[in-house]
N, C-alpha and C positions, 0 to 999 in steps of 0.2 A: 703171584704176589711176592714181592721181595721183602726180606727182613730189613727193617730200618734201624736195627741195633747198631750203635757205634760206641766202642769202648771209651773214646774221647768224650763224647757227649754224655755218656752215663756218668763218668767221673766228674765232669763239670756240673751236672745236675746234683749229684751227691754233695759236692763241695758247696754249691750255691744254697741248697736247701738247708743244709746243716748249719751254715753260717747265719742264715736268717732265723732259724728255729732250733734252739738247743735240744728240744725234745724229739726232734726228727732224727732217728737213727738211720744207719745205712740201708737197712731193710725197707724202711718206709720211703726213703728217698728213691731207691731203685723201683719200688712199687709205683711211685708217682711217675718215674721216667717211662716205664713200659706201659703204664695206663695211658699216658699221653700219646704214645706211639699208636696204640690201638684206637684211641678216641679221635685221632686226626686222620684216620683212614675211613672215608665214608662207605667203602665196600664192606667194612666190618660192623660199624655202629653208626647210628644217626641220632642227633639231638638228645643226648642224655641216656641213650640206650646202653646196654651192657653193664657189666660190673667186674671189679677185680678185688683181690684181697691178698694179705700177707699175714702169716702167723709169726709173731715176734714177741719181744718183751718190752715192758713199760714200767717205769718207776711210779708207784702210786703216791698219794699224799702222806703216807706213813714212811716213805722212803724205801719201801719194799719192792723188789722186782716181781712183776706179775706177768704171766703169759696172757697175751691178748691176740685177738683177731682184729686187724685194721682192715675194714671193708668199706667200699664206696658208700657214701651217705646220700640220702635222697636229696634231689635238687642240684647235685653236682654233675658236670659233664666230664667224661674221661679225658677229652681233648685239652681241657684247661684245668684239670684237677690240681689241687694243692694238698699238702699234708693234712690240713684241717678237714679236707673232704674225705678223709679215711678215718672215721671215728674208731677209737680203740674200745673194744668190748671184751670183758673178761672171758677168756676162752674156756676154762674148765667148767664153769657153770653153764656155758652155752652147750658144750658137748654133752653135758649131763641130761639136757632136755631130750636127747634121743631116746631115753628110756621111757618117756611118756607114751601112753597109748594114743593120745590125741592132743591137739593143741589148736584152739581157734585162732583165726587171723588176728583178732584183737589181743588175745593173750600172747601171741607170738611177738607182736609189736611191743607190747608192754615188757615182755621178757628181754628183748634186745635193748630197750631203752633203760631199764633198771639195772642192766649190767654194764652200762657205759662208765668209763672212768671220768669222763667230763660231761656233766649234765647239760652243758650248753652245746654239745655236739649235735650235728644233724642226725636224724633218725637213720639207723643203718638200713641198707638195702633189704627189700622183701625177700631176697635170696640169701640173707646172712646165714641162716641155718644150714643151707646146702654147702656154703663155703666152710662152715665150722665142722660139719660132720665128715668132710673129706680130710684125710690126714696131711695133705701136702702143704708145704710152706707157702708157695705162690700159686694162685689160681686166677685164670683169665676166662671171662665169658663174653661172647659177642653174638650178634645176629647176622653173621656174614652172608652176603647175597648168595655166594656159590654153595654154601652149606644149606641154606634154606631151599635152594633148588632141588636138593637131594632129600631133605627130611620132610618136605611138603609133597609127598608122593603116596599113592594108594598102598604100595608095598615098600615103604621106606626102609623098614628094617633089613630086608634082604638086599636092597640096593646099597645101603650103607655098608653092609658087610662085604659086598662085592667090591666096593671102592676102597675101603680102609682095612679090611681084614680084621685082625685082633688089635690093631693099633688104637682104635677108638671103640668104646663100648656103647651100646645103644640103650637109651632110656625111653620107655613109652611115655606118651604125653600125660602129664598130670599138671594141674594148675599150680603155679608157684606157691610155695608155702611149706608148712611142716611136712605134709605127706610127700611132696616132691623131694625134699631134703633127705628124708629117710630112704626113699626108693633109690635115689642117686647113690647114696652111700652103700646100699646093698648091692647095686649093680657094679660099683667099683670093687667091692670086696670079692665079688665073683669073677672079676677081671683085674687082678692086682698088677698085671704087667702093662695095663693100658696107659696111654699118654693123655687120655681125655675122654669126655663123654659127649655123645650126640643125643641131644634131647629132641625127640620127634616133634615136628610142628613148632619148634621153639628156637634152637640154636646150638652153639658149641661151647663146651667147657674144656680147657686144657689145664694141666697142672705140672709142677716141677719143683725141684729143690732150690732152684735159683730163679730170679726174675727173668734172666735171659732164656733159661731152658723152657719155662712155661710159655713165654712169649713166642719163641721160635717154633715150639711144637704147634702153637696156634697157627702161625703163618704157614708151616708145612702142611697142616691139615687143609687149610683154605686153598693153598696152591694145588694140592692133589684134587680137591673138588673142582677147582677151575679147569684143570686139565681134563678131567673126566667129562665135564659139561661141554668143553670145547670139542672133544672128540665126537660128541653126539649132535652138536649144533649143525644145522644144514649150512651149505655155503651161502655167503652173503649175496643177496640179490637186490636189484634195483627196487626201490619202494615207490610205488605209484600211489599218490595221495589224492583224495577227492577234494573238490572245491566246495566248502560249506556255504559259500555265497553270503558271507558276513564279514564285517570289519569288527575288530575287538572294541573299537571306540563306540560302536553302536550296540554291540552284543553285551558287553560287560555291565553297563548300567542297568540294562533290561534284566539281566540275571540277578544282579545285586539287589535290585528293588524287590524282586519276587522271592528271593531266598528266605528272608526272615519272616515272610507272611505278614509284614507290617508290624511285627512285634520285636524282632531282633535285627541288629545291624551287623553286617559282615564286611570284612575287607577281602578283596580277591587278589590272587596272583595267577599268572598264566605260564604254561610251559609248552613249547612247540618244537622241540628238537627233533632230529631225524627219527630217533627210536620211538619217541612218544607219538609222533604223527603216524608212523608205521603201525603202531599198536592200535591206535583208535580207529584205524581203517581195516582191522582184521575182520574177516567174514564171521568169525565166531566170537566177536567182542562181547556180545551180551552174555554169552555162556561163561567165558573165562573170567570176565571182570566181576561176575556175581559170586565167585567162589570164596571171596573173603581175603583178608590181609595175610601177608606172608608170615608174620609172627604175631602172636596174640596181643602183645601190648601196644601194637600199632592201632588197634581198634579205637582207642580213646582219641586218636588224632584224625583218623580217616573214616570213622564209622565202619560198620561191618561190610558195606559194599558201596561203590560209587554210583552216582546217577549217570546213566548212559543215555545220551540224547540221540535222536535221529533228525535228519534234515526235515523241515516242515513240508507237509504235503502241499500239492499245488493249490494255490488260493489261500494258504495259511501263512502265518508269519512266525518268526522266532519267538515273539512275545506269546502267541497262542500256544506254541509248542512247549515253551517253558512252563506256562500255567498248568497244562495238563500233565506234563512229565513230573513236575514237582508235586502235584496233587497225588499222583500214583505212588511216588516215592514215599511220601509221608504216610499214605495209607498202608503201604507195605511195611514200613518201619513200625507203625502202630500194631499191625498184625503180628509181626515178629516179636514185639514186646509182650503182647497178650499171650501168645503161645508159650513163650519161655517162662513168664510169670506163672502160668498154669502148670508148667512142667516142674518148676522148682518148688512151687507151693509157698512162695514167700511174697509179702507185699513189697513192692518197689514203686518208686516214683519215676515215671518215664522222663528220660532226657529229651531235649528238643529233637524233633524228627527231621531236621534239615541235613542234606548231604554236605560233606566236606570236600568231596572230589567230584567234579563233573567232567565227563569225557565227551568231547565233541568231535565226531568224525570230520576229517579234513582239516581240523584246526589243532587239536591237542588236548591238554587238560587244563582245567581251571580249578584252583583250590580256594576254599573259603575258610576264614577263621575270624574270631572276634577282634583280632589285631593282626598287623602284618607278620609278626613273628609266628603266630599260630598258623596263618595261611601258608607261609614259606615252609614250615615243618610238614604240614600235610602234603604240600607239593613235592618236597624232597622225598618223603617216605613213599609216595605213590610212584615217583619216577623209579625208585629202586624196586618197588613191587612189580613194576612192568618188567624190569630186567629178570627178576626171580621167576615170574610167570612164564616168560618166553624161554628161559633156560630149563625150567621144570617141564614145560611142554616138549622141549627138544629131547629131554631124557626119557620122559614117560608121559604122565598126566598130572597137572598141578592139582593137588588135593590138600589144602590147608585145613584148619579146624572147622567143624560144623557149627551151626548157629547156637547150639546149646552151650558149647565151650566158649564161643565168642561172647555170648551174653553174660556168662559167668565172669569173664574178664572185664567186659565193658561196664558192668554194674558192681564190680568188686570195689569196695571202699578204699582198699590200699592202692588200687590203680587210679581211681578218681582223684586221690590226694595229690597225684603228680600234676594235675591241672590247676589246683588251687581253687578256692571258692570264695574269693573276696567279693564284697558287695560291689556292684557295678558303679563306676563313676558316672556323673550325670551326662557326659558326652561320650561315653565309651562306645567304640565302634564307629563314631562319626568322623567324617573327613572334612576338614575346613581349609579353604584356600585363603591365604592371607597376603595382601599386597603391602608394599612399603614395609616389609618385615625386617629390614636390616638394622633398624634403630627405632628409638622413640616409642610412640604408641603402637606401631606395628609389632615391634619386638616384644613389648609388654603383652600385647594380645596373644602372640604366639605362646609365650610362657604360661599365661593364664589358661589358655585353651588346653594345652598339654596337661596342666595341673588338674583340669576338669575331665581328663580322660580322652580328649580328642586326638586324632591323628591330624597333623598339619602339613600342608604343602606351602612353603614360603617362597615368595618372589619379591624381587627388588632389582633395580638396575645397578646397585652398588654390590657387585659380586663378592668382593673381599669381605665387607662387613656382614653380608648375608651369610656367607659360609661360617663365620664365627658363631652367629646366633644358631644356625642349623646344627652345627657340631655340638654346641652346648645342649641342645634339646634332642639330639639324635633324630633330627627331622629331615624329611625330604625337602629339596630346594632346587630352584633353577633361576638364573639371572634373567630378568624380563623387564623390558621397558613397556609399561602398560599402555602407552600411547601407540604402540605398534600392534595393530589388530592381529596380524599374522603370528607374531611372537606369542601373544596371549592365547590364540587358538592352539598353537603347538604346546604351550605349557599345560593346557587342559588335556591334551592328548597324553602328556606325561603323567598327569594326575590319574587318569583312567588306567594307564599301564601300571602304575604303582599301586593303586588302591582299588580299582574297579569302578570308581565313581566319586561323587562328592556330595556332601550334605549341606554345606553352607559356605558363605563367603564373608570375610571381613575386608571390605573394599576401603583401604586406608590411604594408599599412596596419594601424595599431593605436595604442593609447594605454595608459597605465600608471596606472590608478586605484589609490589606496591607501586602506585602511581595515582596522581590526581586524575579523576576519570576523564576530564576534558583534555588532558595531555596524554592519555594512554594511547600508545601506538597500536595499530591493528595487529601487529605481530605479537606484542605482549598480551593483548587480550585473547588472541587465538591460542597462544601457548597455555594460558591459564585455563581456558575452556577445554583444551585438549586433555590436560592432565586432571584438572579438578572437577570435570563434569563428564566429558565424552568417554574418557577411559573407564569410568565407573560403569557406564552403560555397556561397553564392550565386554568387560569382565563379567558383569552380572548376566548378560545375555548368553555367554558361553556356558556359565554355570546352569542357567535355567534349562538349556537344551538337555543337559545331563539329568537334572532334577526331574524334568518331565518324563524322561525315559525310565527313570527309576520308579516314579509313581508313588514315592513315600514322603512327599512334602519336602521341606527344607527351609533354609533361611538365607536372606540377603541382609547384610548390615553394612551401613555406610558411615564413614567418619565425616560428618558434616562440620559445622562450626557455628558458634553463636553469631558469627558475622552474617549468617543467612537471615537472622532476625534483627540484628543490631549492628549494621555495618558501621565502620569507622572511617574518618576522613583519610583520604589517600590510600585506601585499601580496597578500592572498587573492583579491580580485576579479580581479586580473590573472592570478595563478598558476592559478586554477581554469579560467579561459577558455583559457589556453595549454595546460594539460593536456588539455583537450578537443580542442584543435587537433591535438595529436599523435595522438589517437585518430581524429580526422577524416582526417588524412593517411593513416593506416594503413588505414582503411576504403576510401578511394579506391584505394589500392594493391591491396587484396584484391579489389576488384570490377572493376577496370579493366585488370588485367594481361593478360588474354586479348586486349584491344584494343591492346596495345603502349603503353598510356598509363602512364607512370611517375609515382609520387607520393612525394615526399621532403620533408624539413624541415631547416632550419638552426637550430641552437640557438646563439645568440650571447649574450654576457654583457658588461655594462658597456661599451657602445659609446657614445662621446661624441656624442650627437645632441641634437636639440631637446627630447627627453623629459627629459634630465638637466640640470635647472636646478641652480644652486648649492645651493638649499634642499633639493632632492631628493637630491643627492649626500650632503649632511650627514646627512639623515634615514636614508638607506639604509646609510651607513657606520656610524652609531651602532647601527642594528638588527643589523648583522653584527659589531659590536665592532671596527671597522677605523678607522684614522686616515683622515679624509677626503682627505688629501693623497695617500694610497696607494690610494685606492678603485679607480681604473682599472687599477692594476698588481697588484692583490691576487689573483694566480693563480700556478700552478706555475712558469711561465716568467718571471714578474715583468715581463711586457711588456703594454703597453696594446694592446688590440684596436681596430682602426679600422673604419670603415664599408667601406673598400676591401677589408680582409681578409674581411669577411663577403660582400661582392659576389663575390669570387673563388670562394667556396664555392658560391654560387648558379650561377655560370657552369659550374663543374665538374659540378654535378648536372644542368645542362641538357644536357651532352654525355655523361653517364655512361649509356650505352645498356643496361647490364646491372645497373643499380641501381634498386631501388624499395623503398618501405617503410622507408627508412633515415633516421636522424637524424645529421647532421654537426655536431659541436660546433666552434665557433669562439670559444673563451673563454680562451685562454692556459693552459688546464689547470685543471679544477675537478672533482676526483674525486667530490665530493658530488653533482655534477650529471651525472655520466656515465650514459648510458642503460643500464638493466639489462634 
């Protein structure tokens, strides 16, 4: 690993940060600079892992200069950290805590928060006291892959001394907190010439008088570990992978539907690179994969072990295999929980027993999470875990923490706080496919669904406008003409690849062709039927195939129109197709109810969207005998209906568990268009 330090970039960072924040001194600016260097290297830390600190001075609200420890705050990622992500804590009273005989975790958090100079700052890292009890000005901490390959060994102490000599001192495993902070300080004081500490089954700390010194000591230590591992690694060989006999399009929905046992929704992501596929085809996969995560704080992202699948026996299916494998995994997790609760003698509430990482021989790994970010984090972590396991096995034998220590970390309140415990939104974990999402009602539905917690996949043939909406919502998207069945099928392949499945559809795309029915050309009528009716059937059918594979129900919602019940003069090509759409919706409801798949429609009227040009409004107002100025308010409530009003109805239908075959009117009141 090469040092990424640059004098020029360091100076530029200092100048930029100090210009933006007068309270950011040079120490803090350089601390930000090297923290980012560490955080942007995935071989060192992943997704908020690691922490850094600097001891400096701060002017308090009385104008007095105070010695402080600026340490990474909870919720911040080193790769993108800002000065405010390094909350300042009064140093003298922090170091005084070392004189205590004991300090509970809750008291430790209170101690760090009550010593903040700014009460609005994030809570300092759980390893704040370790940083405080060491005397060095700059301290860096990571979970570098190469280091973990050495500290996750049966005889890690001897191995680390063989590799590093006296350069790095070894600290036996102790759970992060007050006790570890005291032990680390004692180990340093017994090794005052050391450049850092190796925490067994945990990671690496380095320190120095300058930001550059501490950072480059870190890089040197990791480089030395990498070189040692490389010297023990066997020559690269061709990797022969097995054929799992499955396609991800078929497998992922089957897995996704069974993961939550009908109670929880997960989003999936898959990895199948060369190293991953080689790992899942190891003869000893069941043994090495069950030994646990490479560093303890990964347990909250990946569980204490992955689910390892085997190919189905002859005459069996992947669905059968998943059912039995997941049942065993949950039973094993419950047994692990009961055993550890009995060991610690404390009451705990068991977390969900579902795996977060699934290893599939011949295919790779699939990671699950309540949202795409959580799934990606689990996948990233386990990809690096694979690298650590393979390197550790090349050096000796991979031996991370045992179940007792992992349980303590998994159920540690300070570690669980990293995940957050907000109440679940009504559509949390659900994936919704929205057509015609580039503008109007489709875009409004996308916003409302995201607001209700859903993950959305947006399609429209207007790629430029669609991209704008997708970027606004940070949503997945793909340009699709829904009248092209092949393009629709491909887009659902992308949905499965992105999320693992789908839970619902807002089938909204449409157009409003006009013509007296007797004068309507076959081409115009066919084009209206293609988009306003037949495309809805294609979209819904693709979704239904996935919903059936998942086996967890789902919903189909269609944007119909009051024209289905109250057609207007000269609007036949549109009204006929929309009347057919109501029949289509009811047919889906009739045929899919036993699968728990709901089918409903929204009938909106006179919503100001791109379909309603000034010319169109004048024409339709005249056809209805209405003043064009009153066209959008010509209803019983005399209120204009907006796209957001319609979107609210779609969201309600998405959550209406006991409603199917229904038509919801959102038209301000139009008795002539009321469903009969």
